[in-house]
ZAMARGU-4260 file (C-alpha; in steps of 0.2 Angstrom, whole numbers, plus 5000, padded with zeros to 4 digits):
<rodrens>
0) 5000/5000/5000 | 5007/5017/4995 | 5006/5032/5007 | 4988/5035/5010 | 4982/5052/5002
5) 4967/5052/5014 | 4980/5055/5028 | 4988/5070/5019 | 4970/5077/5015 | 4964/5076/5033
10) 4980/5084/5039 | 4978/5098/5027 | 4960/5101/5033 | 4966/5100/5051 | 4980/5113/5047
15) 4967/5125/5040 | 4956/5122/5055 | 4970/5126/5066 | 4974/5143/5057 | 4956/5148/5058
20) 4955/5144/5077 | 4971/5153/5080 | 4967/5168/5070 | 4948/5171/5075 | 4947/5165/5093
25) 4956/5165/5110 | 4956/5151/5123 | 4944/5161/5135 | 4931/5163/5121 | 4932/5145/5114
30) 4929/5136/5130 | 4933/5118/5135 | 4926/5110/5119 | 4937/5122/5108 | 4952/5117/5118
35) 4949/5099/5115 | 4946/5102/5096 | 4962/5112/5096 | 4972/5097/5103 | 4963/5085/5091
40) 4966/5095/5075 | 4984/5098/5081 | 4987/5079/5083 | 4979/5075/5066 | 4990/5088/5058
45) 5006/5082/5066 | 5001/5064/5062 | 5000/5068/5044 | 5016/5078/5044 | 5026/5064/5053
50) 5019/5050/5042 | 5024/5060/5027 | 5041/5062/5034 | 5042/5044/5038 | 5036/5039/5021
55) 5049/5050/5013 | 5063/5043/5024 | 5058/5025/5020 | 5058/5029/5002 | 5075/5038/5001
60) 5084/5028/5014 | 5078/5010/5012 | 5071/5011/4994 | 5054/5005/5001 | 5038/5009/4991
65) 5027/5000/5004 | 5021/5010/5019 | 5014/4997/5031 | 5001/4999/5044 | 5014/4997/5057
70) 5023/5012/5050 | 5006/5022/5053 | 5007/5016/5071 | 5024/5023/5073 | 5019/5039/5066
75) 5004/5040/5078 | 5015/5037/5093 | 5028/5050/5087 | 5014/5063/5084 | 5009/5062/5102
80) 5026/5069/5108 | 5023/5087/5104 | 5005/5086/5111 | 5012/5080/5128 | 5026/5094/5127
85) 5013/5107/5123 | 5002/5101/5138 | 5017/5101/5150 | 5021/5119/5144 | 5003/5124/5147
90) 5004/5118/5165 | 5021/5127/5167 | 5030/5112/5171 | 5043/5111/5156 | 5060/5106/5162
95) 5073/5093/5159 | 5064/5081/5170 | 5048/5083/5160 | 5056/5081/5143 | 5066/5066/5148
100) 5049/5058/5155 | 5041/5062/5138 | 5055/5054/5128 | 5055/5038/5139 | 5036/5037/5136
105) 5038/5039/5118 | 5053/5026/5117 | 5042/5013/5127 | 5027/5016/5116 | 5037/5013/5101
110) 5045/4998/5108 | 5027/4992/5112 | 5022/4995/5094 | 5037/4985/5088 | 5034/4970/5099
115) 5015/4969/5098 | 5011/4972/5080
</rodrens>
């Protein structure tokens, strides 16, 4: 299966929604549902970008034309890293300890994907 164009399309739509939300609203106006929508669209956008980067890397480095379902799972785990960092930043708890815990979580999650699927 080649890289799914639906992932790229949904990512572009998510990016457009993010631009609209960031330009026309503020966190106090948008409420809790809007904040949830912001994080969801950010995750979808990051998932599309990271899967596109992985697809390009696999194609150039390994000469692979096939992008497996497991590769999408790797991209899904990697896309959650910036979300966790942004959440830690919003709580004001960003330091070396927090970054190292996020990296440990991502490494363990990638290991779980590698072993289970």
